[in-house]
Rosetta silent file (secondary structure, phi, psi, omega in degrees, C-alpha in Angstrom):
SEQUENCE: XXXXXXXXXXXXXXXXXXXXXXXXXXXXXXXXXXXXXXXXXXXXXXXXXXXXXXXXXXXXXXXXXXXXXXXXXXXXXXXXXXXXXXXXXXXXXXXXXXXXXXXXXXXXXXXXXXXXXXXXXXXXXXXXXXXXXXXXXXXXXXXXXXXXXXXXXXXXXXXXXXXXXXXXXXXXXXXXXXXXXXXXXXXXXXXXXXXXXXX
SCORE:     score description
SCORE:     0.000 S_00000001
   1 L     0.000  140.541 -177.219    7.077    7.235   20.415 S_00000001
   2 L   -71.995  -42.917 -175.721    9.233    6.432   17.465 S_00000001
   3 L  -118.470  136.317 -173.130    6.418    5.994   14.951 S_00000001
   4 L  -121.102  136.817  174.347    3.248    8.086   14.717 S_00000001
   5 L   -64.788  122.935 -178.647   -0.104    7.441   13.203 S_00000001
   6 L   -76.950  152.648  170.885   -0.475    9.959   10.377 S_00000001
   7 L   -83.452  146.976  177.875   -3.575   12.093    9.946 S_00000001
   8 L   -76.290  151.480  179.469   -5.479   11.661    6.672 S_00000001
   9 L   -89.546    6.734  179.496   -5.467   14.531    4.213 S_00000001
  10 L  -147.664  163.585  176.438   -9.210   14.014    3.563 S_00000001
  11 L   -70.030  162.519  177.594  -12.284   13.057    5.541 S_00000001
  12 L   -62.708  -24.880 -176.850  -13.271    9.477    6.083 S_00000001
  13 L   -94.249   -0.594 -173.705  -16.337    9.990    3.854 S_00000001
  14 L   -66.668  -22.540 -175.389  -14.297   11.726    1.046 S_00000001
  15 L   -96.968    0.443  177.535  -13.688    8.548   -0.984 S_00000001
  16 L   -64.893  149.706    2.193  -17.377    7.555   -1.102 S_00000001
  17 L   -82.800    0.545 -173.296  -19.053    5.836   -2.871 S_00000001
  18 L   -71.457  -43.441  172.506  -15.986    3.903   -3.756 S_00000001
  19 L  -129.460  124.746 -170.500  -14.704    3.337   -0.189 S_00000001
  20 L   -80.350  153.031 -173.310  -17.215    3.924    2.527 S_00000001
  21 H   -62.978  -35.875  179.362  -16.616    6.190    5.521 S_00000001
  22 H   -66.259  -43.493  174.233  -17.169    3.527    8.174 S_00000001
  23 H   -59.861  -45.439  177.913  -14.528    1.332    6.638 S_00000001
  24 H   -60.182  -40.979  175.907  -12.116    4.130    6.314 S_00000001
  25 H   -64.858  -45.423 -179.907  -12.603    5.157    9.949 S_00000001
  26 H   -66.868  -41.036 -179.116  -12.177    1.690   11.287 S_00000001
  27 H   -62.367  -39.743 -175.834   -9.273    0.946    8.985 S_00000001
  28 H   -80.361  -53.822 -167.073   -7.412    4.106   10.058 S_00000001
  29 H   -80.897  -23.141 -179.757   -8.316    4.467   13.761 S_00000001
  30 H  -106.634  -63.140 -172.970   -8.283    0.721   14.648 S_00000001
  31 H   -66.676  -55.135 -175.252   -6.129   -1.309   12.189 S_00000001
  32 H   -68.095  -37.861  178.069   -3.475    1.253   11.276 S_00000001
  33 H   -62.533  -37.387 -179.799   -3.368    2.527   14.877 S_00000001
  34 H   -64.337  -46.052  178.902   -2.886   -0.971   16.120 S_00000001
  35 H   -59.290  -39.048 -179.698    0.025   -1.553   13.782 S_00000001
  36 H   -66.007  -46.036 -176.899    1.589    1.749   14.873 S_00000001
  37 H   -69.730  -41.076  178.871    1.256    1.069   18.548 S_00000001
  38 H   -67.813  -31.823  172.636    2.442   -2.524   18.308 S_00000001
  39 H   -66.317  -43.856  179.946    5.439   -1.456   16.269 S_00000001
  40 H   -60.321  -38.204  176.852    6.430    1.045   18.835 S_00000001
  41 H   -66.280  -37.473 -178.583    6.074   -1.640   21.548 S_00000001
  42 H   -68.799  -32.345 -178.355    8.166   -4.056   19.460 S_00000001
  43 H   -98.349   -5.731  178.202   11.113   -1.674   19.026 S_00000001
  44 L   -56.901  130.871  179.163   10.956   -0.182   22.524 S_00000001
  45 L    64.236   26.776  176.072   14.261   -0.548   24.374 S_00000001
  46 L  -126.690  169.828  178.114   16.012   -1.969   21.319 S_00000001
  47 L   -71.113   -7.702 -177.396   18.648   -0.554   18.924 S_00000001
  48 L   -82.184  -14.353 -172.153   15.860   -0.371   16.330 S_00000001
  49 L   -57.084  -34.637 -178.603   14.004    2.494   18.020 S_00000001
  50 L   -89.444   -1.239 -176.909   15.982    5.170   16.209 S_00000001
  51 L   -76.746  152.536  167.938   15.792    3.635   12.794 S_00000001
  52 L   -75.485  159.110 -179.828   13.518    5.007    9.962 S_00000001
  53 H   -59.001  -35.227  179.402   10.791    2.701    8.881 S_00000001
  54 H   -66.698  -42.536 -177.184   12.555    2.158    5.472 S_00000001
  55 H   -69.452  -33.479  178.008   15.827    1.111    7.229 S_00000001
  56 H   -66.363  -40.901 -175.939   13.952   -1.201    9.539 S_00000001
  57 H   -73.557  -34.588 -174.554   12.215   -2.945    6.629 S_00000001
  58 H   -62.507  -22.042  176.010   15.252   -3.402    4.382 S_00000001
  59 L  -120.922   42.173 -171.885   16.782   -5.855    6.963 S_00000001
  60 H   -67.505  -26.515  178.927   13.506   -7.262    8.189 S_00000001
  61 H   -60.434  -20.596 -176.990   14.812  -10.870    8.155 S_00000001
  62 H   -87.888   -5.757 -174.449   17.038   -9.958   11.090 S_00000001
  63 L  -114.067  161.774 -177.311   14.111   -8.836   13.254 S_00000001
  64 L   -65.616  164.228 -177.977   11.310  -10.634   15.136 S_00000001
  65 H   -61.704  -36.421 -176.990    7.944  -11.438   13.457 S_00000001
  66 H   -61.642  -35.719  178.454    6.266   -8.673   15.500 S_00000001
  67 H   -72.315  -40.813  179.311    8.552   -6.056   13.869 S_00000001
  68 H   -65.767  -42.363 -177.228    7.939   -7.510   10.458 S_00000001
  69 H   -71.274  -49.984 -176.558    4.169   -7.679   10.728 S_00000001
  70 H   -80.329  -34.189  175.008    3.621   -4.327   12.428 S_00000001
  71 H   -61.974  -45.697  177.331    6.428   -2.489   10.669 S_00000001
  72 H   -63.253  -45.915 -179.718    4.978   -3.612    7.348 S_00000001
  73 H   -63.600  -36.376  177.438    1.436   -2.715    8.435 S_00000001
  74 H   -67.552  -50.885 -178.683    2.617    0.792    9.536 S_00000001
  75 H   -67.080  -41.929 -175.532    4.491    1.542    6.297 S_00000001
  76 H   -60.828  -46.036  177.650    1.945   -0.040    3.920 S_00000001
  77 H   -68.395  -36.632  172.832   -0.957    1.990    5.277 S_00000001
  78 H   -48.127  -47.126 -177.382    1.070    5.186    5.374 S_00000001
  79 H   -69.835  -44.593 -174.357    1.463    4.708    1.599 S_00000001
  80 H   -55.226  -46.053 -177.693   -2.089    3.538    1.018 S_00000001
  81 H   -65.701  -36.519 -173.740   -3.733    6.681    2.394 S_00000001
  82 H   -69.528  -37.163 -169.737   -1.324    8.914    0.370 S_00000001
  83 L   -87.282   11.202  175.477   -1.986    7.136   -2.958 S_00000001
  84 E  -124.537  150.431 -177.140   -5.758    7.765   -2.724 S_00000001
  85 L  -156.150  146.771  174.011   -7.620   11.057   -3.107 S_00000001
  86 L   -61.891  -20.298 -178.716  -11.190   12.294   -3.494 S_00000001
  87 L   -98.746   10.817 -173.522   -9.915   13.929   -6.662 S_00000001
  88 L   -77.290 -173.047  178.833   -8.295   10.702   -7.937 S_00000001
  89 L   102.168 -171.935 -179.156   -8.980    8.372  -10.802 S_00000001
  90 L    73.881 -146.342 -178.570   -8.352    8.710  -14.482 S_00000001
  91 L  -128.873  158.009  172.684   -4.899    7.895  -15.815 S_00000001
  92 L   -78.072  176.774  177.647   -1.406    9.142  -15.007 S_00000001
  93 L  -139.372 -175.176  179.036    0.578   11.309  -17.287 S_00000001
  94 H    57.058 -140.810 -176.162    4.160   12.344  -18.016 S_00000001
  95 H   -58.456  -41.580 -178.743    7.140   10.204  -17.060 S_00000001
  96 H   -59.906  -49.885 -175.841    4.971    7.760  -15.055 S_00000001
  97 H   -64.650  -35.815  179.473    2.689    7.033  -17.991 S_00000001
  98 H   -64.477  -43.039  177.638    5.709    6.635  -20.330 S_00000001
  99 H   -63.148  -41.431  179.734    7.234    4.139  -17.833 S_00000001
 100 H   -65.487  -44.916  177.566    3.991    2.212  -17.551 S_00000001
 101 H   -61.716  -41.436 -179.768    3.692    2.014  -21.327 S_00000001
 102 H   -62.189  -42.155 -173.974    7.275    1.036  -21.647 S_00000001
 103 H   -80.737  -37.539 -172.091    6.999   -1.695  -18.974 S_00000001
 104 H  -118.227   -6.102  178.854    3.551   -3.109  -19.760 S_00000001
 105 L    95.148  -32.590  175.409    2.706   -2.001  -23.319 S_00000001
 106 L  -165.722  163.933  173.385   -0.248    0.209  -22.349 S_00000001
 107 H   -61.341  -40.494 -178.922   -2.069    1.633  -19.347 S_00000001
 108 H   -63.984  -37.521  177.346   -4.934   -0.811  -19.888 S_00000001
 109 H   -65.195  -37.435  175.934   -2.507   -3.746  -19.811 S_00000001
 110 H   -59.737  -52.941 -174.877   -1.029   -2.368  -16.628 S_00000001
 111 H   -59.171  -41.173  179.224   -4.457   -1.980  -15.079 S_00000001
 112 H   -66.835  -43.684  179.782   -5.422   -5.499  -15.981 S_00000001
 113 H   -63.122  -44.353 -176.784   -2.179   -6.949  -14.578 S_00000001
 114 H   -68.540  -44.255  176.372   -2.364   -4.979  -11.323 S_00000001
 115 H   -60.820  -36.547  179.376   -6.079   -5.927  -10.821 S_00000001
 116 H   -71.019  -39.917  178.133   -5.300   -9.598  -11.409 S_00000001
 117 H   -59.454  -41.330 -179.314   -2.389   -9.422   -8.863 S_00000001
 118 H   -71.449  -40.641 -172.944   -4.836   -7.950   -6.285 S_00000001
 119 H   -75.026  -29.317 -174.953   -7.661  -10.355   -7.076 S_00000001
 120 H   -96.445   -4.158  176.426   -5.495  -13.522   -7.035 S_00000001
 121 L   -64.762  112.191 -177.700   -3.517  -12.821   -3.857 S_00000001
 122 L   -67.358  129.483  178.375   -4.588  -15.693   -1.675 S_00000001
 123 L    75.313 -143.672  179.615   -5.794  -14.757    1.759 S_00000001
 124 L   -93.506  146.794  178.004   -4.589  -11.342    3.042 S_00000001
 125 E   168.897 -156.470 -175.394   -1.997   -9.126    1.394 S_00000001
 126 E  -141.263  150.330  167.960   -1.205   -6.295   -0.998 S_00000001
 127 E  -108.147  147.116 -174.268   -0.820   -5.663   -4.694 S_00000001
 128 E  -136.598  146.412  157.804    2.076   -3.313   -5.735 S_00000001
 129 E  -104.951  118.555 -172.713    3.450   -1.253   -8.583 S_00000001
 130 E  -116.524  133.918  175.321    7.140   -1.397   -7.972 S_00000001
 131 E   -91.965  120.477  171.450    9.999    0.698   -9.309 S_00000001
 132 E  -115.710  168.716  177.463   13.159   -1.148  -10.117 S_00000001
 133 L   -54.507  -33.963 -176.491   16.302   -0.043  -11.932 S_00000001
 134 L   -84.847   -8.634 -179.340   15.013   -1.802  -15.065 S_00000001
 135 E   138.270 -146.173 -179.272   11.583   -0.156  -14.974 S_00000001
 136 E  -109.214  151.612  179.221    8.238   -0.984  -13.358 S_00000001
 137 E  -146.557  148.622  176.919    6.913   -4.315  -12.277 S_00000001
 138 E   -95.910  136.818  172.211    3.737   -5.619  -10.706 S_00000001
 139 E  -149.448  177.685  173.768    3.841   -7.852   -7.656 S_00000001
 140 E  -140.188  158.209 -179.508    1.836   -8.918   -4.654 S_00000001
 141 E  -137.443  153.926  177.267    2.874   -9.858   -1.095 S_00000001
 142 E   -83.302  158.311  172.949    1.252  -11.803    1.682 S_00000001
 143 L    54.020 -122.528  177.575    0.102  -10.270    4.992 S_00000001
 144 L  -112.167   18.688  174.059    1.929   -6.940    5.573 S_00000001
 145 L   -66.983  164.284  176.462    5.012   -7.652    3.605 S_00000001
 146 L  -155.021  166.932 -175.028    6.143   -5.216    0.909 S_00000001
 147 L   -63.181  -14.867  174.811    8.850   -4.846   -1.764 S_00000001
 148 L   -67.928  -23.437 -171.846   11.163   -2.879    0.505 S_00000001
 149 L   -80.033  147.699  179.987   11.790   -6.023    2.588 S_00000001
 150 L   -70.117  -11.056  179.995   14.737   -8.273    2.039 S_00000001
 151 L   -90.166  -12.334 -175.110   12.324  -11.255    2.259 S_00000001
 152 L   -66.493  142.099  174.819   10.167  -10.035   -0.698 S_00000001
 153 L   -66.515  -39.805  179.779   10.119  -12.127   -3.911 S_00000001
 154 L  -114.364  117.060 -179.628   10.041   -8.923   -5.936 S_00000001
 155 L  -103.522  149.800  175.252   12.229   -6.138   -4.481 S_00000001
 156 L   160.504 -162.781  179.782   12.172   -2.503   -5.256 S_00000001
 157 E  -103.594  119.691  174.331   10.442    0.764   -4.241 S_00000001
 158 E   -67.604  131.269  177.516    6.623    0.592   -4.003 S_00000001
 159 E  -117.431  -15.120  175.054    4.945    3.538   -5.726 S_00000001
 160 E  -148.127  134.992  176.433    1.318    2.230   -5.633 S_00000001
 161 E  -136.550  144.393  177.066   -0.194   -0.300   -3.233 S_00000001
 162 E  -124.701  118.354 -177.148   -3.612   -1.739   -2.799 S_00000001
 163 E   -76.200  119.934  179.848   -4.675   -3.347    0.505 S_00000001
 164 L  -115.942   19.164  166.396   -6.673   -6.546   -0.169 S_00000001
 165 L   -65.259  143.830 -176.980   -7.091   -7.638    3.450 S_00000001
 166 H   -52.952  -35.285 -178.383  -10.824   -8.204    4.082 S_00000001
 167 H   -61.366  -18.135 -178.112  -10.855   -5.380    6.628 S_00000001
 168 H   -77.859  -18.204 -172.554  -10.155   -2.932    3.793 S_00000001
 169 L  -148.192   -5.525 -171.423  -13.421   -3.593    1.941 S_00000001
 170 H   -60.442  -39.648 -179.212  -15.706   -6.188    3.760 S_00000001
 171 H   -56.003  -39.744 -177.152  -18.256   -3.817    5.251 S_00000001
 172 H   -90.613  -43.499 -172.953  -19.176   -2.526    1.785 S_00000001
 173 H  -105.138   -3.355 -178.305  -18.225   -5.220   -0.567 S_00000001
 174 L    51.785 -126.486 -178.226  -18.471   -8.370    1.486 S_00000001
 175 L   -94.964   18.473 -178.989  -16.687  -11.094   -0.436 S_00000001
 176 L   -94.278   67.479  179.079  -16.674   -9.167   -3.758 S_00000001
 177 H   -56.176  -43.966  178.880  -12.968   -8.303   -3.831 S_00000001
 178 H   -56.983  -31.153  178.556  -13.051   -7.643   -7.631 S_00000001
 179 H   -68.851  -42.494  174.638  -15.728   -4.956   -7.124 S_00000001
 180 H   -60.657  -52.391  178.671  -13.474   -3.278   -4.495 S_00000001
 181 H   -55.152  -45.718  174.732  -10.483   -3.451   -6.834 S_00000001
 182 H   -58.529  -40.014 -179.630  -12.517   -1.859   -9.630 S_00000001
 183 H   -69.253  -32.732 -178.566  -13.607    0.917   -7.346 S_00000001
 184 H   -59.920  -29.482  176.458  -10.045    1.653   -6.289 S_00000001
 185 L   -64.928  -14.573  178.200   -9.187    2.884   -9.769 S_00000001
 186 L   -86.230   -8.851 -177.932  -11.620    5.839   -9.173 S_00000001
 187 L  -126.193    7.406  179.554   -9.621    7.177   -6.270 S_00000001
 188 E   -64.983  129.565  178.645   -5.990    6.636   -7.147 S_00000001
 189 L   -91.177   89.227 -175.811   -3.993    9.836   -6.580 S_00000001
 190 H   -65.986  -23.619  175.526   -1.774    9.741   -9.630 S_00000001
 191 H   -62.764  -39.107 -177.274    0.040   12.925   -8.650 S_00000001
 192 H   -74.842  -38.801  175.624    1.278   11.206   -5.482 S_00000001
 193 H   -61.574  -41.379  177.902    2.201    7.994   -7.404 S_00000001
 194 H   -64.248  -42.806 -178.582    4.151   10.071   -9.897 S_00000001
 195 H   -59.946  -45.306 -177.958    5.963   11.911   -7.028 S_00000001
 196 H   -64.755  -37.513  177.745    6.969    8.526   -5.518 S_00000001
 197 H   -61.957  -43.538 -176.200    8.051    7.370   -8.984 S_00000001
 198 H   -70.607  -35.560 -175.269   10.230   10.419   -9.534 S_00000001
 199 L   -88.197    0.000    0.000   11.895   10.212   -6.069 S_00000001
């Protein structure tokens, strides 16, 4: 198989009470696994099979919808698990915090803008903190799209992403997406976000 479902670096229960174990388990073993399997099926016996996920996404407009949806789902969830940690929360430091302050005025202003992007994304999608040559920008995308894709309204390298599909929160939060968004700030792995920002 070209693409492989990653193992999590923490247990399904590790992010409680902010994200419950049952949601994490279903999200990883059912949803992310399905995107991974469907992506492999979509690229099987094509010239795409040897491409990295990043190379696949950058020219996504040239590929079928199945590659777009499942390729995005595969990449987005890989990032999502990494930018969360049982030891997360608080605020970033160093160059990332400097860039956030420079781009948004303050960490609180960034937090407000990112939360709004997540809360106001209609239907299913993602909120992103995106690195561009000019600095950092907040965006959101529908479905499993992301800023690496040539079809994205805001293009760049995603360094932080929040899944606002209902399957990411409905068991615990039902229709209270703002409560889920507020909880996410307690589990953000700023060391990983900083690493992605540097690279």
